[in-house]
N, C-alpha and C positions, 0 to 999 in steps of 0.2 A: 090636706095637712102639708105644711111647708117645712123645709129644712130650717134648723135653728142652731145658733151658737150659744153655748153656756156662758154664764158669768165666769170670770177667772176664779180659780180655786187652787188650794194647796193640796197636792197629792200625798197626804200623810200615809206612811206605810207602803207606799209604792215607789215612785221615782223620787220622792222627797223634793219636788220642784213645783213651781207655779205652772198651771196648765189651763187650757180651754178645750172644750169638746164640741165637735160639729156633729150633728145628728140629722139624718135625712131618711124619709120613709122609702121603702122599696115597694113599688106598686105594680101589680099585674092584673090586667083586665078590670081596673078601677078598684081593686081591693088591696089594702095594705097587707103585705105578706111578711114584712120584716122591717128592721131598722138598721141602717148602715151608720156606724159611728167611727170617728177618728179623733184621737187626742193629740194635741199640739203643745209642746213645751217651748221654752225660750229658744230663740235662734242664736247660734254662735256668731260672734262678730270678730272681725280681724282686728289686731292691735293697731 
């Protein structure tokens, strides 16, 4: 199983922002024992 990026989505009821999620399997001795996820929102830009 490979790591994947989600399609962009709107986080309604949470941060109320557009986001994407990165998910990667955690593997030990060839067995998936968990999933690591990270959510990313828009980056701030300088004026």
